[in-house]
N, C-alpha and C positions, 0 to 999 in steps of 0.2 A: 328170951321174951318174944312174944308173938308180935308180929307187925300188925298194926290197926288197920282195919279196912273200912271203907265207906259203905254206905248202904248198897251201892251198886256193885260192891265186890272188888273195887280197884283199891290200890294201897293209898292210905291217907297221907298226902304230901305235906300236911300241916304239923306232922309229929316229928320228932328228932330222927327216927329211923327212916321214916318216909323221905324226909329231906336228903338224908345220906344216900338212899337208893335213887333218887331222882338225880343227884349229883353224880353218881357213878355211870347211870345210864347216859346222861348228857356227855360225859367224858368218853364213853365207850362209842357213842354216835359220832362225836367229832374224830376220833381216831379212825373209825371205819371210813368216815367220808374222806379223810385226809389220805388213807392208804389206797382207796379206790380210784382216786384222781390221779395219784402218781403212778400206779402200776397199770391201770386199765385205760391208757389214754386212746380214746376212740377217735379215729380220723375218718372223715368221710371221704372215701376215695372217689375221684372223678371217674365216671364211666362213660363208655361210649353209648351211642344210640342202641347198639345190639346188646348192651349189657355187660360187656367185658371191661377190664380195667383200661383206662387210658394210658398208653405208655409214653405219652408226650409229657406227663407231669412228673415232679421229682419222685413222688411215692411209686408212680407206675415204673419209672426206670429203675428204681431200687427192686422192686418186685421182679422184674424182667431179669435183672442181673442175678439175683438169688436163684431164679428158676434156671438160668443158663448154667450156673455153677452146679446146681443139683443134677441137671442132665449130664454134664461133663463127668462128674464123679460117679455117676451110675454106671458108665461105660469105661471106668478105668481098669487097668489090668488087674489090679488086686481084687476089685469087686467081681470081676469076671471070674477070677480063680476061686473066690469064695462061693459064687454061684454054681460053678462047675463041680466043686468038691463037697458041697453041702446037701 
């Protein structure tokens, strides 16, 4: 059965099929909003006047620790050997 449309071409939400479509869309919007808030938590990092991340804050200290760990791992013996023989 074809979905009835209004004069402007949108789905007629007064019909049974239109109500079902609207309910599914509302459910999908709610699920998308819920998933986007749990996975994409945006924090506003404090920045210094020069534009770099402020390392005095909790987030800045965590970033600095991750960077230090990455720098240390970059110069490990196993990574040096990988670079030498690849």
